[in-house]
C-alpha positions as CSV (number, residue, x, y, z in Angstrom):
1,M,9.0,-65.8,-16.8
2,P,7.6,-62.3,-17.6
3,T,3.8,-61.9,-18.5
4,T,1.3,-58.8,-19.1
5,A,-2.1,-59.0,-18.5
6,P,-3.4,-55.6,-20.0
7,S,-7.2,-54.8,-19.3
8,L,-8.8,-52.5,-21.3
9,L,-11.8,-50.3,-20.3
10,T,-12.4,-48.4,-23.9
11,G,-15.1,-48.4,-26.6
12,D,-18.4,-50.6,-26.0
13,S,-16.9,-51.1,-22.0
14,L,-16.5,-47.3,-21.3
15,S,-20.2,-46.3,-23.1
16,L,-21.6,-48.0,-20.2
17,Y,-20.3,-45.2,-17.9
18,R,-21.5,-41.9,-18.2
19,I,-19.2,-40.0,-16.3
20,V,-15.1,-40.3,-15.8
21,N,-13.7,-38.3,-12.8
22,V,-10.1,-37.8,-12.1
23,Y,-9.6,-36.8,-8.0
24,Y,-6.2,-36.3,-6.5
25,A,-5.5,-35.2,-3.3
26,E,-1.6,-34.6,-2.0
27,L,0.3,-37.2,0.0
28,D,0.6,-34.8,2.9
29,S,-2.7,-33.5,2.7
30,G,-4.6,-35.1,5.2
31,A,-6.8,-36.4,2.3
32,E,-8.0,-40.0,3.5
33,I,-9.4,-42.7,1.6
34,P,-13.3,-42.6,2.5
35,E,-15.3,-45.6,4.2
36,P,-16.7,-47.9,1.4
37,G,-19.2,-45.7,-0.9
38,G,-18.5,-42.7,1.0
39,P,-17.6,-39.2,-0.2
40,L,-14.3,-37.7,-0.6
41,D,-13.2,-35.3,1.8
42,E,-12.5,-31.6,0.9
43,F,-8.5,-32.4,0.6
44,W,-9.3,-34.1,-2.9
45,L,-9.6,-31.9,-5.6
46,H,-11.6,-32.6,-9.4
47,A,-8.6,-33.0,-11.7
48,G,-10.8,-33.3,-14.8
49,W,-12.2,-36.7,-17.0
50,L,-10.9,-39.6,-19.2
51,S,-11.1,-38.8,-22.6
52,P,-13.5,-41.1,-24.7
53,E,-10.4,-43.7,-25.0
54,G,-10.4,-45.2,-21.8
55,I,-8.3,-46.2,-19.4
56,S,-5.4,-48.7,-20.1
57,E,-4.7,-51.0,-16.8
58,N,-1.0,-53.3,-17.1
59,D,-0.4,-56.3,-14.6
60,N,3.1,-56.8,-15.5
61,S,4.2,-59.3,-13.6
62,E,7.5,-62.0,-13.0
63,N,6.6,-65.9,-12.6
64,Q,9.0,-68.3,-11.4
65,E,8.0,-72.2,-12.0
66,F,8.6,-75.0,-10.0
67,T,9.3,-78.0,-11.8
68,P,9.7,-81.6,-9.7
69,Y,11.8,-83.4,-9.9
70,Q,11.1,-86.2,-13.2
71,S,7.8,-83.9,-13.7
72,A,6.7,-83.4,-17.2
73,G,6.4,-79.9,-16.5
74,P,5.9,-77.3,-14.1
75,Q,3.3,-78.1,-11.3
76,L,3.9,-74.7,-9.1
77,V,3.9,-71.2,-10.7
78,V,4.7,-68.6,-8.3
79,N,4.4,-64.5,-8.7
80,T,7.5,-63.0,-7.5
81,E,7.4,-59.8,-8.9
82,R,3.9,-57.2,-9.9
83,N,4.0,-53.8,-11.6
84,V,0.6,-52.3,-11.8
85,T,0.4,-49.3,-14.4
86,F,-2.5,-47.2,-15.2
87,G,-2.2,-45.3,-18.9
88,A,-4.9,-42.6,-19.8
89,T,-5.7,-38.9,-21.2
90,L,-6.9,-36.5,-19.1
91,W,-8.8,-33.8,-19.9
92,S,-9.0,-30.8,-18.3
93,T,-10.4,-27.2,-18.5
94,S,-8.4,-26.5,-15.7
95,S,-4.8,-25.3,-16.5
96,F,-3.4,-25.4,-13.1
97,V,-4.6,-28.7,-11.2
98,A,-4.0,-30.4,-14.5
99,N,-0.8,-29.1,-14.7
100,R,0.4,-29.6,-11.6
101,L,-0.1,-33.4,-12.5
102,Y,1.7,-33.7,-15.9
103,Y,4.4,-31.7,-14.9
104,S,5.3,-33.1,-11.7
105,K,5.1,-29.8,-9.1
106,K,4.3,-29.3,-6.2
107,P,1.7,-26.3,-5.9
108,D,4.5,-24.5,-4.0
109,A,6.1,-23.9,-8.0
110,F,3.2,-22.2,-9.1
111,T,3.2,-18.6,-8.3
112,Y,0.0,-16.3,-8.8
113,D,0.1,-12.8,-10.3
114,E,-3.0,-11.2,-8.9
115,A,-3.2,-8.2,-11.3
116,S,-2.9,-9.8,-14.2
117,K,-4.7,-12.8,-12.5
118,T,-1.6,-15.3,-14.1
119,V,-0.5,-18.7,-13.1
120,R,3.3,-19.1,-13.8
121,L,5.6,-22.1,-13.7
122,R,9.6,-22.3,-14.0
123,D,10.0,-25.8,-15.7
124,G,12.7,-27.9,-17.5
125,G,15.1,-29.6,-15.0
126,L,14.9,-33.2,-13.9
127,R,11.7,-34.2,-12.2
128,D,11.9,-35.0,-8.6
129,R,9.4,-37.5,-7.0
130,D,6.1,-36.5,-7.4
131,I,3.9,-38.8,-4.7
132,I,0.5,-38.7,-5.1
133,M,-3.0,-39.8,-4.3
134,L,-5.5,-40.7,-7.0
135,C,-9.4,-41.6,-7.6
136,L,-10.6,-42.9,-10.8
137,E,-14.4,-42.8,-10.4
138,F,-17.0,-44.3,-13.0
139,I,-20.5,-43.4,-12.9
140,G,-22.5,-46.1,-14.5
141,L,-25.8,-45.4,-16.6
142,N,-27.5,-48.0,-14.5
143,G,-26.6,-46.4,-11.0
144,G,-23.6,-48.4,-10.0
145,R,-20.3,-47.1,-9.7
146,K,-16.5,-48.5,-9.7
147,R,-13.6,-46.7,-7.9
148,V,-10.4,-47.3,-7.9
149,F,-7.9,-45.7,-5.6
150,I,-4.4,-45.2,-5.6
151,E,-3.8,-44.2,-2.0
152,N,0.5,-44.3,-3.0
153,G,2.1,-42.9,-6.8
154,E,2.7,-41.6,-9.4
155,A,3.1,-40.4,-13.2
156,T,6.1,-41.9,-15.0
157,E,5.4,-41.3,-18.6
158,R,3.7,-38.7,-20.2
159,G,2.8,-38.4,-24.1
160,A,2.2,-35.0,-25.7
161,P,-0.5,-32.5,-24.6
162,T,-3.3,-31.7,-27.1
163,G,-6.5,-29.1,-26.9
164,D,-9.3,-28.4,-28.9
165,K,-11.6,-25.2,-29.5
166,Q,-13.5,-26.1,-26.7
167,N,-10.6,-24.8,-24.4
168,V,-10.3,-28.9,-23.4
169,T,-6.6,-30.1,-23.2
170,G,-5.7,-33.5,-23.2
171,Y,-2.9,-34.7,-20.9
172,P,-1.6,-38.2,-21.3
173,L,-0.6,-39.9,-18.3
174,T,0.9,-42.8,-16.5
175,W,0.3,-43.6,-13.5
176,R,2.4,-46.3,-11.2
177,P,1.4,-47.5,-7.6
178,Y,3.9,-48.3,-5.4
179,E,3.3,-50.1,-1.9
180,T,2.7,-47.4,0.9
181,G,4.7,-47.2,3.7
182,D,3.5,-49.5,5.8
183,G,3.7,-52.0,3.8
184,Q,-0.4,-51.9,2.4
185,E,-1.1,-52.9,-1.0
186,P,-1.3,-49.5,-2.8
187,I,-4.5,-49.9,-5.3
188,I,-8.1,-50.2,-3.4
189,R,-11.2,-51.3,-6.0
190,E,-14.1,-50.4,-4.8
191,W,-17.6,-51.2,-6.7
192,T,-20.8,-50.0,-5.6
193,L,-23.7,-52.1,-6.9
194,T,-27.1,-51.6,-8.0
195,D,-30.3,-53.6,-7.4
196,R,-29.8,-56.0,-10.1
197,E,-26.0,-57.2,-9.3
198,L,-26.9,-58.0,-5.6
199,P,-28.2,-61.3,-6.5
200,M,-24.8,-62.0,-8.5
201,W,-23.3,-60.9,-5.4
202,A,-25.2,-63.3,-3.4
203,D,-24.7,-66.1,-5.9
204,V,-20.8,-65.5,-6.4
205,T,-20.2,-65.3,-2.6
206,G,-22.8,-67.7,-1.3
207,T,-24.1,-65.2,1.0
208,P,-27.1,-63.4,1.4
209,D,-27.7,-60.1,-0.6
210,P,-26.2,-57.4,1.4
């Protein structure tokens, strides 16, 4: 039976964070997932920020129920398929980086005319697969930080771009992670705890404060 479990970071939840950065890296660039809490390497590029509407994480699962003989109901539910997607509007003032993500075109598809300082892209055909690495970084007002890394994924849905007078363009995108080539789960979730949160970690895990 299909189930959908949306997890929304919007409104009051999003207001707990003072900035939400979006970074991306080419899959073959040499970029690596940093050590816990560590900085991103030079291959990660800043693509922009999330809009105030926040991010929607949807977990679409297929479950199989098992009902033993003469039982009144299911005694076991097994998850047989799981598809996670992240939907958000990317705000950016960098036309090249954001357009590279929005149109799913490799950097070599863009040409640059030095005399006019103009970047040009030929578009309109069918999209090729465009697997990238993505990092969503939520920096909290209280000093904490949350990061979501997508080690292997692509944009699968796109909304209509919007612009404003401050030269900020919004690109609605939905990213879907895929299992990595070595069979690893593609999403890495990371929380950097504040001093206030450390005792909570100890309570939950039953271990001394880290």
